[in-house]
N, CA, C and O atoms as a DFTB+ gen file, in Angstrom:
568 C
 N C O
     1  1      10.164     -83.382      68.131
     2  2       9.435     -84.089      69.169
     3  2       8.698     -83.077      70.056
     4  3       9.210     -81.997      70.351
     5  1       7.522     -83.444      70.457
     6  2       6.719     -82.593      71.331
     7  2       7.365     -82.495      72.708
     8  3       7.779     -83.503      73.281
     9  1       7.448     -81.287      73.228
    10  2       8.027     -81.101      74.560
    11  2       7.262     -80.030      75.321
    12  3       6.525     -79.232      74.743
    13  1       7.458     -80.037      76.632
    14  2       6.877     -79.001      77.462
    15  2       7.426     -77.632      77.123
    16  3       6.690     -76.647      77.188
    17  1       8.705     -77.537      76.762
    18  2       9.308     -76.259      76.391
    19  2       8.603     -75.684      75.165
    20  3       8.317     -74.488      75.123
    21  1       8.317     -76.529      74.162
    22  2       7.632     -76.053      72.953
    23  2       6.251     -75.504      73.288
    24  3       5.844     -74.479      72.741
    25  1       5.530     -76.172      74.179
    26  2       4.193     -75.714      74.559
    27  2       4.259     -74.392      75.318
    28  3       3.500     -73.469      75.021
    29  1       5.159     -74.291      76.295
    30  2       5.267     -73.056      77.068
    31  2       5.741     -71.907      76.186
    32  3       5.262     -70.782      76.326
    33  1       6.666     -72.174      75.289
    34  2       7.116     -71.117      74.372
    35  2       5.940     -70.599      73.559
    36  3       5.774     -69.389      73.403
    37  1       5.127     -71.508      73.043
    38  2       3.957     -71.104      72.258
    39  2       3.000     -70.250      73.098
    40  3       2.489     -69.238      72.618
    41  1       2.760     -70.653      74.341
    42  2       1.879     -69.877      75.226
    43  2       2.398     -68.459      75.417
    44  3       1.618     -67.507      75.447
    45  1       3.716     -68.317      75.545
    46  2       4.306     -67.002      75.818
    47  2       4.341     -66.099      74.582
    48  3       4.017     -64.915      74.675
    49  1       4.731     -66.646      73.429
    50  2       4.820     -65.786      72.239
    51  2       3.443     -65.411      71.706
    52  3       3.326     -64.454      70.942
    53  1       2.403     -66.139      72.089
    54  2       1.050     -65.788      71.647
    55  2       0.275     -64.984      72.686
    56  3      -0.869     -64.602      72.438
    57  1       0.872     -64.724      73.835
    58  2       0.239     -63.888      74.848
    59  2       0.544     -62.425      74.520
    60  3       1.708     -62.042      74.406
    61  1      -0.499     -61.614      74.370
    62  2      -0.331     -60.218      73.940
    63  2       0.546     -59.409      74.892
    64  3       1.380     -58.622      74.442
    65  1       0.369     -59.593      76.209
    66  2       1.150     -58.820      77.177
    67  2       2.634     -59.177      77.118
    68  3       3.490     -58.292      77.149
    69  1       2.936     -60.464      77.034
    70  2       4.338     -60.912      76.965
    71  2       4.955     -60.491      75.630
    72  3       6.064     -59.959      75.592
    73  1       4.226     -60.733      74.536
    74  2       4.746     -60.408      73.205
    75  2       4.987     -58.915      73.037
    76  3       5.855     -58.516      72.261
    77  1       4.232     -58.080      73.753
    78  2       4.439     -56.630      73.644
    79  2       5.817     -56.214      74.173
    80  3       6.327     -55.150      73.821
    81  1       6.407     -57.051      75.013
    82  2       7.725     -56.745      75.588
    83  2       8.847     -57.474      74.849
    84  3       9.878     -56.874      74.545
    85  1       8.653     -58.769      74.558
    86  2       9.745     -59.568      73.985
    87  2       9.525     -59.995      72.541
    88  3      10.442     -60.530      71.917
    89  1       8.343     -59.776      71.998
    90  2       8.080     -60.268      70.642
    91  2       8.180     -61.779      70.633
    92  3       7.480     -62.457      71.386
    93  1       9.046     -62.310      69.787
    94  2       9.244     -63.767      69.759
    95  2      10.587     -64.174      70.370
    96  3      11.078     -65.271      70.102
    97  1      11.185     -63.303      71.189
    98  2      12.476     -63.604      71.826
    99  2      12.270     -64.485      73.056
   100  3      12.554     -64.081      74.184
   101  1      11.775     -65.682      72.818
   102  2      11.594     -66.700      73.854
   103  2      12.397     -67.902      73.371
   104  3      12.017     -68.566      72.407
   105  1      13.508     -68.175      74.047
   106  2      14.486     -69.141      73.550
   107  2      14.560     -70.389      74.412
   108  3      14.596     -70.297      75.639
   109  1      14.582     -71.565      73.773
   110  2      14.824     -72.792      74.525
   111  2      16.331     -72.988      74.751
   112  3      17.126     -72.835      73.823
   113  1      16.708     -73.320      75.965
   114  2      18.049     -73.791      76.319
   115  2      19.151     -72.745      76.501
   116  3      19.968     -72.905      77.407
   117  1      19.218     -71.698      75.703
   118  2      20.318     -70.753      75.865
   119  2      20.042     -69.463      75.101
   120  3      19.197     -69.414      74.207
   121  1      20.776     -68.425      75.477
   122  2      20.754     -67.146      74.771
   123  2      22.155     -66.873      74.250
   124  3      23.139     -67.153      74.935
   125  1      22.250     -66.333      73.055
   126  2      23.567     -65.914      72.582
   127  2      23.932     -64.605      73.282
   128  3      23.053     -63.902      73.782
   129  1      25.209     -64.281      73.317
   130  2      25.666     -63.087      74.028
   131  2      25.090     -61.805      73.442
   132  3      24.940     -60.811      74.153
   133  1      24.768     -61.818      72.156
   134  2      24.272     -60.599      71.531
   135  2      22.748     -60.564      71.411
   136  3      22.208     -59.785      70.626
   137  1      22.048     -61.408      72.186
   138  2      20.587     -61.407      72.167
   139  2      20.051     -60.073      72.658
   140  3      20.491     -59.552      73.682
   141  1      19.100     -59.529      71.918
   142  2      18.443     -58.289      72.343
   143  2      17.623     -58.569      73.595
   144  3      16.898     -59.561      73.664
   145  1      17.743     -57.692      74.576
   146  2      16.998     -57.840      75.821
   147  2      15.927     -56.761      75.905
   148  3      16.108     -55.677      75.351
   149  1      14.839     -57.026      76.571
   150  2      14.536     -58.205      77.379
   151  2      14.217     -59.426      76.516
   152  3      13.853     -59.314      75.345
   153  1      14.368     -60.590      77.138
   154  2      14.097     -61.863      76.476
   155  2      13.729     -62.889      77.549
   156  3      13.846     -62.636      78.748
   157  1      13.291     -64.029      77.089
   158  2      12.924     -65.129      77.990
   159  2      13.702     -66.361      77.563
   160  3      13.846     -66.632      76.371
   161  1      14.203     -67.107      78.543
   162  2      14.895     -68.365      78.260
   163  2      14.198     -69.480      79.033
   164  3      13.848     -69.315      80.202
   165  1      14.002     -70.618      78.367
   166  2      13.321     -71.775      78.945
   167  2      14.299     -72.942      79.042
   168  3      14.990     -73.265      78.076
   169  1      14.351     -73.564      80.205
   170  2      15.251     -74.695      80.452
   171  2      14.455     -75.875      80.999
   172  3      13.601     -75.696      81.868
   173  1      14.721     -77.067      80.504
   174  2      14.129     -78.263      81.094
   175  2      15.027     -78.684      82.250
   176  3      16.164     -79.109      82.044
   177  1      14.505     -78.563      83.469
   178  2      15.259     -78.902      84.668
   179  2      15.218     -80.399      84.911
   180  3      16.231     -81.012      85.247
   181  1      14.031     -80.987      84.737
   182  2      13.882     -82.426      84.921
   183  2      12.703     -82.912      84.095
   184  3      11.846     -82.136      83.672
   185  1      12.688     -84.230      83.878
   186  2      11.631     -84.829      83.069
   187  2      11.324     -86.220      83.616
   188  3      12.221     -86.929      84.074
   189  1      10.054     -86.601      83.565
   190  2       9.678     -87.963      83.925
   191  2       8.582     -88.418      82.984
   192  3       7.848     -87.600      82.430
   193  1       8.471     -89.723      82.804
   194  2       7.471     -90.257      81.897
   195  2       6.556     -91.227      82.626
   196  3       6.913     -91.800      83.655
   197  1       5.381     -91.390      82.069
   198  2       4.362     -92.268      82.639
   199  2       3.884     -93.213      81.550
   200  3       3.628     -92.782      80.426
   201  1       3.760     -94.496      81.867
   202  2       3.307     -95.487      80.905
   203  2       1.799     -95.498      80.749
   204  3       1.070     -94.949      81.575
   205  1       1.341     -96.129      79.680
   206  2      -0.092     -96.295      79.420
   207  2      -0.495     -97.713      79.771
   208  3       0.343     -98.614      79.806
   209  1      -1.768     -97.909      80.028
   210  2      -2.275     -99.256      80.306
   211  2      -2.079    -100.172      79.101
   212  3      -1.903    -101.380      79.262
   213  1      -2.109     -99.604      77.892
   214  2      -1.950    -100.429      76.692
   215  2      -0.509    -100.486      76.208
   216  3      -0.252    -100.896      75.076
   217  1       0.435    -100.079      77.055
   218  2       1.852    -100.140      76.710
   219  2       2.358     -98.820      76.153
   220  3       1.571     -97.953      75.773
   221  1       3.648     -98.677      76.107
   222  2       4.257     -97.470      75.581
   223  2       4.194     -96.305      76.558
   224  3       3.663     -96.423      77.663
   225  1       4.734     -95.206      76.137
   226  2       4.708     -93.997      76.956
   227  2       3.476     -93.175      76.615
   228  3       3.192     -92.919      75.445
   229  1       2.761     -92.770      77.628
   230  2       1.567     -91.998      77.358
   231  2       1.700     -90.546      77.706
   232  3       1.149     -89.693      77.011
   233  1       2.425     -90.235      78.773
   234  2       2.495     -88.856      79.241
   235  2       3.888     -88.576      79.783
   236  3       4.563     -89.463      80.305
   237  1       4.298     -87.327      79.649
   238  2       5.541     -86.871      80.261
   239  2       5.244     -85.650      81.113
   240  3       4.252     -84.950      80.912
   241  1       6.124     -85.416      82.062
   242  2       6.068     -84.202      82.873
   243  2       7.455     -83.585      82.836
   244  3       8.458     -84.272      83.030
   245  1       7.503     -82.289      82.588
   246  2       8.756     -81.546      82.605
   247  2       8.666     -80.455      83.651
   248  3       7.631     -79.808      83.810
   249  1       9.767     -80.259      84.363
   250  2       9.894     -79.083      85.208
   251  2      10.675     -78.085      84.367
   252  3      11.838     -78.318      84.039
   253  1      10.035     -76.972      84.018
   254  2      10.630     -75.985      83.129
   255  2      10.982     -74.726      83.911
   256  3      10.132     -74.139      84.581
   257  1      12.226     -74.325      83.818
   258  2      12.689     -73.074      84.433
   259  2      12.475     -71.961      83.410
   260  3      12.972     -72.032      82.286
   261  1      11.733     -70.936      83.813
   262  2      11.406     -69.816      82.934
   263  2      12.143     -68.584      83.463
   264  3      11.866     -68.112      84.565
   265  1      13.080     -68.072      82.671
   266  2      13.890     -66.930      83.077
   267  2      13.486     -65.682      82.304
   268  3      13.537     -65.663      81.074
   269  1      13.088     -64.646      83.025
   270  2      12.816     -63.340      82.436
   271  2      14.103     -62.534      82.571
   272  3      14.537     -62.237      83.684
   273  1      14.715     -62.179      81.445
   274  2      16.063     -61.619      81.437
   275  2      16.032     -60.196      80.876
   276  3      15.450     -59.939      79.823
   277  1      16.673     -59.279      81.606
   278  2      16.669     -57.879      81.181
   279  2      17.935     -57.183      81.670
   280  3      18.782     -57.791      82.324
   281  1      18.049     -55.890      81.338
   282  2      19.227     -55.113      81.710
   283  2      19.055     -54.385      83.031
   284  3      19.972     -53.700      83.483
   285  1      17.882     -54.525      83.661
   286  2      17.698     -53.960      84.995
   287  2      16.817     -54.910      85.805
   288  3      16.040     -55.683      85.244
   289  1      16.946     -54.843      87.115
   290  2      16.125     -55.685      87.998
   291  2      14.645     -55.367      87.796
   292  3      13.826     -56.281      87.702
   293  1      14.297     -54.092      87.728
   294  2      12.884     -53.724      87.598
   295  2      12.300     -54.207      86.275
   296  3      11.150     -54.645      86.234
   297  1      13.067     -54.134      85.203
   298  2      12.597     -54.608      83.901
   299  2      12.398     -56.128      83.909
   300  3      11.423     -56.631      83.351
   301  1      13.323     -56.855      84.543
   302  2      13.192     -58.314      84.645
   303  2      11.966     -58.681      85.474
   304  3      11.240     -59.615      85.132
   305  1      11.731     -57.945      86.571
   306  2      10.564     -58.216      87.416
   307  2       9.254     -57.901      86.702
   308  3       8.284     -58.648      86.832
   309  1       9.218     -56.803      85.949
   310  2       8.010     -56.449      85.196
   311  2       7.685     -57.512      84.146
   312  3       6.524     -57.881      83.967
   313  1       8.712     -57.997      83.458
   314  2       8.504     -59.064      82.477
   315  2       8.038     -60.329      83.170
   316  3       7.129     -61.009      82.693
   317  1       8.666     -60.648      84.310
   318  2       8.260     -61.849      85.059
   319  2       6.778     -61.787      85.420
   320  3       6.087     -62.802      85.325
   321  1       6.272     -60.624      85.832
   322  2       4.852     -60.499      86.173
   323  2       3.968     -60.853      84.980
   324  3       2.953     -61.531      85.138
   325  1       4.348     -60.400      83.798
   326  2       3.580     -60.717      82.586
   327  2       3.653     -62.217      82.274
   328  3       2.649     -62.831      81.912
   329  1       4.842     -62.795      82.417
   330  2       5.026     -64.235      82.179
   331  2       4.198     -65.039      83.173
   332  3       3.500     -65.977      82.790
   333  1       4.276     -64.673      84.438
   334  2       3.534     -65.385      85.472
   335  2       2.036     -65.340      85.200
   336  3       1.354     -66.358      85.317
   337  1       1.519     -64.172      84.838
   338  2       0.093     -64.051      84.523
   339  2      -0.271     -64.899      83.305
   340  3      -1.314     -65.552      83.287
   341  1       0.587     -64.885      82.297
   342  2       0.308     -65.658      81.079
   343  2       0.235     -67.159      81.358
   344  3      -0.569     -67.868      80.752
   345  1       1.075     -67.641      82.274
   346  2       1.133     -69.087      82.527
   347  2       0.212     -69.543      83.651
   348  3      -0.015     -70.742      83.809
   349  1      -0.321     -68.608      84.437
   350  2      -1.194     -69.008      85.551
   351  2      -2.603     -68.443      85.427
   352  3      -3.456     -68.741      86.263
   353  1      -2.859     -67.654      84.428
   354  2      -4.126     -66.929      84.288
   355  2      -5.322     -67.857      84.108
   356  3      -6.371     -67.612      84.705
   357  1      -5.203     -68.890      83.323
   358  2      -6.331     -69.784      83.060
   359  2      -5.866     -71.224      83.039
   360  3      -4.668     -71.502      83.068
   361  1      -6.822     -72.138      82.987
   362  2      -6.493     -73.551      82.815
   363  2      -5.815     -73.708      81.455
   364  3      -6.390     -73.321      80.437
   365  1      -4.638     -74.254      81.421
   366  2      -3.863     -74.344      80.191
   367  2      -4.052     -75.680      79.461
   368  3      -3.264     -76.007      78.572
   369  1      -5.060     -76.441      79.813
   370  2      -5.311     -77.716      79.145
   371  2      -5.679     -77.442      77.687
   372  3      -6.565     -76.636      77.403
   373  1      -4.993     -78.119      76.770
   374  2      -5.284     -77.923      75.356
   375  2      -4.070     -78.204      74.487
   376  3      -3.034     -78.663      74.971
   377  1      -4.211     -77.924      73.205
   378  2      -3.167     -78.190      72.217
   379  2      -2.372     -76.913      71.953
   380  3      -2.940     -75.891      71.568
   381  1      -1.054     -76.975      72.160
   382  2      -0.161     -75.841      71.957
   383  2       1.024     -76.272      71.108
   384  3       1.856     -77.066      71.546
   385  1       1.094     -75.746      69.898
   386  2       2.214     -76.051      69.006
   387  2       2.409     -77.555      68.841
   388  3       3.540     -78.041      68.830
   389  1       1.316     -78.282      68.715
   390  2       1.374     -79.728      68.528
   391  2       1.548     -80.526      69.802
   392  3       1.692     -81.747      69.745
   393  1       1.539     -79.860      70.970
   394  2       1.721     -80.539      72.255
   395  2       0.382     -80.519      73.001
   396  3      -0.169     -79.448      73.256
   397  1      -0.140     -81.699      73.351
   398  2      -1.400     -81.796      74.069
   399  2      -1.134     -81.686      75.564
   400  3      -0.737     -82.659      76.204
   401  1      -1.355     -80.500      76.113
   402  2      -1.067     -80.213      77.515
   403  2      -2.239     -80.663      78.384
   404  3      -3.393     -80.338      78.105
   405  1      -1.929     -81.407      79.430
   406  2      -2.928     -81.834      80.399
   407  2      -3.029     -80.830      81.546
   408  3      -4.127     -80.510      82.001
   409  1      -1.868     -80.330      82.015
   410  2      -1.884     -79.329      83.083
   411  2      -0.562     -78.577      83.126
   412  3       0.471     -79.056      82.658
   413  1      -0.632     -77.383      83.705
   414  2       0.541     -76.539      83.900
   415  2       0.398     -75.903      85.268
   416  3      -0.572     -75.194      85.534
   417  1       1.369     -76.159      86.138
   418  2       1.305     -75.670      87.511
   419  2       2.609     -74.991      87.891
   420  3       3.688     -75.432      87.496
   421  1       2.504     -73.928      88.652
   422  2       3.673     -73.258      89.197
   423  2       4.322     -74.211      90.200
   424  3       3.632     -74.751      91.065
   425  1       5.639     -74.426      90.101
   426  2       6.288     -75.367      91.016
   427  2       7.272     -74.708      91.973
   428  3       7.720     -75.344      92.927
   429  1       7.617     -73.439      91.733
   430  2       8.470     -72.703      92.678
   431  2       7.989     -71.262      92.756
   432  3       7.251     -70.784      91.894
   433  1       8.422     -70.590      93.799
   434  2       8.252     -69.151      93.847
   435  2       9.302     -68.522      92.945
   436  3      10.119     -69.230      92.357
   437  1       9.287     -67.216      92.831
   438  2      10.279     -66.561      91.984
   439  2      11.537     -66.255      92.799
   440  3      11.491     -66.126      94.023
   441  1      12.631     -66.147      92.103
   442  2      13.881     -65.694      92.720
   443  2      14.674     -64.916      91.689
   444  3      14.395     -64.990      90.492
   445  1      15.667     -64.167      92.159
   446  2      16.424     -63.275      91.299
   447  2      17.889     -63.650      91.269
   448  3      18.449     -64.144      92.248
   449  1      18.500     -63.402      90.115
   450  2      19.947     -63.579      89.959
   451  2      20.474     -62.415      89.141
   452  3      19.777     -61.880      88.279
   453  1      21.699     -62.031      89.415
   454  2      22.372     -60.999      88.620
   455  2      23.665     -61.589      88.090
   456  3      24.430     -62.203      88.834
   457  1      23.908     -61.399      86.794
   458  2      25.128     -61.889      86.155
   459  2      26.049     -60.707      85.896
   460  3      25.703     -59.783      85.159
   461  1      27.216     -60.748      86.506
   462  2      28.151     -59.641      86.315
   463  2      28.758     -59.713      84.921
   464  3      28.834     -60.786      84.322
   465  1      29.184     -58.579      84.414
   466  2      29.772     -58.572      83.071
   467  2      31.156     -59.223      83.068
   468  3      31.948     -59.033      83.992
   469  1      31.425     -59.978      82.033
   470  2      32.729     -60.619      81.887
   471  2      33.556     -59.986      80.776
   472  3      34.707     -60.363      80.554
   473  1      32.960     -59.022      80.080
   474  2      33.640     -58.428      78.929
   475  2      34.286     -57.073      79.245
   476  3      34.683     -56.345      78.336
   477  1      34.388     -56.741      80.539
   478  2      34.991     -55.472      80.916
   479  2      34.017     -54.303      80.876
   480  3      34.380     -53.181      81.229
   481  1      32.797     -54.553      80.452
   482  2      31.791     -53.480      80.399
   483  2      31.104     -53.374      81.758
   484  3      31.454     -54.082      82.702
   485  1      30.129     -52.486      81.841
   486  2      29.334     -52.400      83.064
   487  2      27.914     -52.924      82.812
   488  3      26.973     -52.533      83.502
   489  1      27.768     -53.802      81.826
   490  2      26.462     -54.339      81.437
   491  2      26.125     -55.581      82.254
   492  3      26.500     -56.695      81.889
   493  1      25.419     -55.384      83.354
   494  2      24.941     -56.491      84.157
   495  2      23.676     -57.054      83.511
   496  3      22.943     -56.330      82.837
   497  1      23.426     -58.332      83.716
   498  2      22.215     -58.980      83.219
   499  2      21.431     -59.452      84.445
   500  3      21.993     -60.076      85.345
   501  1      20.147     -59.155      84.473
   502  2      19.290     -59.505      85.610
   503  2      18.259     -60.532      85.175
   504  3      17.648     -60.418      84.112
   505  1      18.081     -61.540      86.024
   506  2      17.128     -62.609      85.721
   507  2      16.155     -62.773      86.885
   508  3      16.565     -62.846      88.044
   509  1      14.869     -62.831      86.565
   510  2      13.843     -63.203      87.527
   511  2      13.328     -64.556      87.054
   512  3      12.903     -64.700      85.908
   513  1      13.368     -65.545      87.943
   514  2      13.221     -66.951      87.553
   515  2      12.093     -67.615      88.334
   516  3      11.885     -67.346      89.518
   517  1      11.379     -68.483      87.641
   518  2      10.344     -69.288      88.275
   519  2      10.235     -70.591      87.491
   520  3      10.514     -70.623      86.293
   521  1       9.829     -71.663      88.165
   522  2       9.671     -72.955      87.491
   523  2       8.212     -73.374      87.449
   524  3       7.414     -73.043      88.326
   525  1       7.895     -74.119      86.389
   526  2       6.549     -74.630      86.171
   527  2       6.623     -76.110      85.831
   528  3       7.537     -76.549      85.133
   529  1       5.670     -76.866      86.319
   530  2       5.562     -78.296      86.007
   531  2       4.475     -78.443      84.950
   532  3       3.328     -78.053      85.171
   533  1       4.838     -79.009      83.799
   534  2       3.891     -79.190      82.717
   535  2       3.737     -80.683      82.416
   536  3       4.723     -81.396      82.230
   537  1       2.501     -81.137      82.373
   538  2       2.175     -82.519      82.029
   539  2       1.565     -82.518      80.637
   540  3       0.650     -81.744      80.359
   541  1       2.067     -83.381      79.763
   542  2       1.563     -83.415      78.391
   543  2       1.624     -84.830      77.838
   544  3       2.428     -85.659      78.265
   545  1       0.745     -85.077      76.873
   546  2       0.709     -86.372      76.193
   547  2       1.760     -86.393      75.106
   548  3       2.078     -85.364      74.511
   549  1       2.293     -87.564      74.854
   550  2       3.310     -87.708      73.808
   551  2       2.676     -87.848      72.432
   552  3       3.385     -88.034      71.443
   553  1       1.395     -87.764      72.356
   554  2       0.663     -87.847      71.097
   555  2      -0.554     -86.942      71.240
   556  3      -0.963     -86.617      72.355
   557  1      -1.126     -86.541      70.122
   558  2      -2.331     -85.714      70.193
   559  2      -3.492     -86.597      70.604
   560  3      -3.798     -87.588      69.941
   561  1      -4.129     -86.236      71.688
   562  2      -5.237     -87.012      72.225
   563  2      -6.514     -86.650      71.477
   564  3      -6.821     -85.473      71.290
   565  1      -7.244     -87.655      71.058
   566  2      -8.493     -87.425      70.307
   567  2      -9.577     -86.890      71.189
   568  3     -10.688     -86.642      70.720
């Protein structure tokens, strides 16, 4: 099924600046513990749908949390800058991975989190996070 996460993932893995750092390590919903870092994780925070005049669902909006994850604060922030530029650089209206995007807007400022190690190591994980609101059609618009 077409989703905002699929569209944003496509935008990120096809952006040269982002891909130069993470390649295709842009994951929906979760990261495994052994994921190579840096990486990006995408979460659907909320979703709403809009009906069409002719019935059925015509459009959805997702609030997507985009996490730039690395082994240092500076690395997470540098990746976040590339992600932010990739998602805010131009009008994102168009077809991405089968998802017809109407608009993509930044919905929060960035914030930082640090995850302490639970395995007895000294490997902290740093996340720089921002959310985006994406509106897309549930079908490819002609």
